[in-house]
N, C-alpha and C positions, 0 to 999 in steps of 0.2 A: 504494500500500500504506500501511497505517497507520504513523504515527510511534510507535515503541515507547514514547516518553515520554508519549504521550497515550492509549495503549491502555487500555481499561477492560473487564474481563471482565463477562459477563452474570451477574446474580444468579439463581442457580437452586436453591440448596440442595444436597441429596444427589445426587452424580453417579450413584448407582445407580438413580435414578428416570428417568434420561434416556439416550437413544441418540443417538450422533453420526452424522450422515449428511453425507458430503463428496462434492462433485462436482468432478472435475479434468478439464480439457480443455487443448488447445493454446492456448486464449485466456484461461484464467482458472481460478479456484478459488473455491468457495463452501462454507460449512459451516452446518449447521442442527442443532438439537437437538429431538428428539421425546420427549415425556413418556410414561411408561407409562399415564397417564390419558388416554384418547383425546379427552376434552373440552378438554384444555389446548391452547393455541395453540402453533404451531411457533415456536421462538426462532431467529432468524437471527443467527449469530455474526459472519459477514463475507461479503463478496463482493469479490474482487479481479479485476481485468482487466489484460491485457497484450496486446502484439502477438503474433500467431501466428508460429510458426516453432520448429523444434527447437533452434536455437542459443539457449542461455540458458534453455530451458524448464525443465529440472530445477532450475536455480538459482532461477527464479521460484517454482516450487512449494515449494522448501525455505524461501525467504524468507517466503512467504505463511504457512506453518505456524509458523515461529519468530516472526513478527510478531504472531501471535494465539495465545499459549501456552495459552489455555484449551482448545484442541482436544487438548492433550497430557494433559489430566486423565484419570482412570481411567474412561472411558466404554466401554461396548460400542460398536463402530463398524462402519459399512458405508461403504466408499469406492467410489465409482462413477467409472470412467474412461470418458470420451467418446473412444473410440478408432476413428477412421474406418478404420484399417488392421486390419480384422477379417476372419477367415476362418471359415466354417462347415464342419464336417466331420461325417459320420455317426458317431455315438457308437460304433457297433459296430466301427468301424475302429481305435479307439484305447482301448478299455476297459482294456486291460492294459499300455499303453505310452504314457505321456505324451510321451516323446521322439519318438514317431511323429507326434504332433500338431505338435511343433516342426519336424520335418523337412518336413511338408506346408507349414507356415507360411513357412519360410525359402525355399521354392521360389517364393513369390510376393512376399514382403517381406524387406527386409534387416533382420535382427535377430539378437542373440545369444540362445541358449536361455534364459539366466538372466533375460532381459528379457521373456520371453513368458509370458502368463497364460492360463488355461483355465477356462471355465465351461460346465457342461453343462445343457442344457434338454431333458430326456428323450432323444429319439432323435437330437438334434442338439447338437453341441458348438461353442461359440464360442472361437476362439483369437485372441488380441489382444495388442497392445503399444502404448504411447504414446511413451515416450522412454527411451533407454538410462539405466540406473541407477535408474529409478523403483521397480522391484520391490524392490530391496535397501533403498532409502530407506524405503519403506512398512513393510517387515518390521522395520526397526530402530526406526522412530518410532512405529508403531501396532501393536505386537505383539498378535496375536490378532484383528486387524481382518479382516473379510470384504471382499475386493476383487472388484468386479463389472464386467462389461461393460455399458455402457448399453443395447446392443442386446439382450443376454440378459435383462435386467430387463424390457424391454418385451415381448419374445417370451413370457416366462413369464406375465406378468400379462394380456396381451391374448389369450392362447390361450383362456382360459375365456369371454371375451366373444364368441368367434367360432364357437361350437358350431352356430349356426343357419344360417349362410350364409357364402360366401367374403367375406373382408374384406382391405382394405389400410389400414394406419395410416400417416399421415404426421406427423412431428414436425419443425417448422421452427425452427431456432435458429441465430442468426448467419447465416453464409453456407453452412450445411449443412442438409440435410433427411434424416431417417431414414425408411426404408421398411420396414415389417414386414408380411408378407402371409401369410394363412392360407387354406386350403381347408377350411372348417369348423375343426376343431381341429388339422389338420395344418399345421405350419410349412412354408411354401414358400420363404421367403427373408427375410433381414434385412440391410440394408446402408445405408451412408451415401453420399450424393452431394453434390457442391457445386453451388451455383446462384448466378446473378446476377439473372436475370429470372424472373417467374412462369412464363413459357413453358418455362424449363428444368425446373421442377418438373413441369409438365404432360407434357413429353416423357418424363421418367423414369417417371412414373406409367403412362402409356399403353404404354410399352415393356414394363414389368413385367407389366401386365395381358395384353398380347399374348403374351409369352413363356410365361406360365403359364396361358393360356387362360381368363382371367377375363372373363366376359360383363358389359359395362357396364350391362346391364339387370337383372342378378341379383346382382352384387357390391356391397358397401357400402364406401365410402371415408370414413374418419374422419380429421379434420385437427386438429392442435394447433399452437400457436405464437403469435406476436404477433397481436393481434386484427385489426388492419387488413389484414395480409397474409393471414391465413387466411380472413377474410370475403371479400376479393376473389377468392381462389383458389376458394372454395366456389361463388361466383357463376359463375365461368367453367366449373368442372367440371360443374355441374348442367346445362349445355347438352348434355352428352354422356353423363353417368352418372346412372342413376336414383336411387341412394341416396347422398347426400353429406351429412355432418353434422360437427359439432364433436365431438372426443373428450372424454368425461367423465373428470374426474380428481378425486381426493379433495379435498373442500372446503377442509380446513385447509391442504393443500399449495398450492392455488390462491391462497388468502388470503395465504400467505407469499411468493408469487411464486417458488416452487421450480421448477427445471427438471423436465420431465415424468418422467424416470427417477427423480429424487429423490422426487417426489410419489408415484409408484407404489411406491417402497421403503417408504413409511410402513406399508403393510399386509403387508409380507413379514416 
């Protein structure tokens, strides 16, 4: 993390012209500024990394924020939580009772209701949490900020790209891979798996395609992540799947090296 004595804020002018986009995971935090003028480059405020694990995670997040006080300026803000412990529930089951969503969630994962967050993507609702105490910290520190599930962002953005054929999107980051699958515009699933070898990713992909009846000759698989890894994975998958390609992402997001959910957030 930055030494506060040497920290220097980015020169940006009026904060009203910029939107703050933060990404928080169990392994780190990054923050970017997006200008209202779409031709302006993304400004990277910081990227902090730490060892994964819930012990000390909230403190790491708090320190990351306070070590970079520019994020506390009066920006409109979107905060993205990379939360592997996510649960999707039909929206119709919880439209009038968010506590019902929390009850479903706590049957699967250990969490207090106040630490659980909810984001709806049409007929499906994502229920998620990252670490105890984070929700209250974000509410105190970023009042008015919109907090998102990384899976919900991808589900919402990729839905429109999937109108013509069944698709599975893979986003590889660190030792995790996100899978978002559609049968045309219908969301089938969105989940995160851990991996060590490329064969792990292939196993999860083919299992998903089998469970949801996606024909390797008719479905498209789109891959994002580190170039060497996704290139090798694409080469292997093309041996068994007809349509495999890289996921297209906003150019200014790719140029800034933003994580995929943050890059997709640019246009939301």
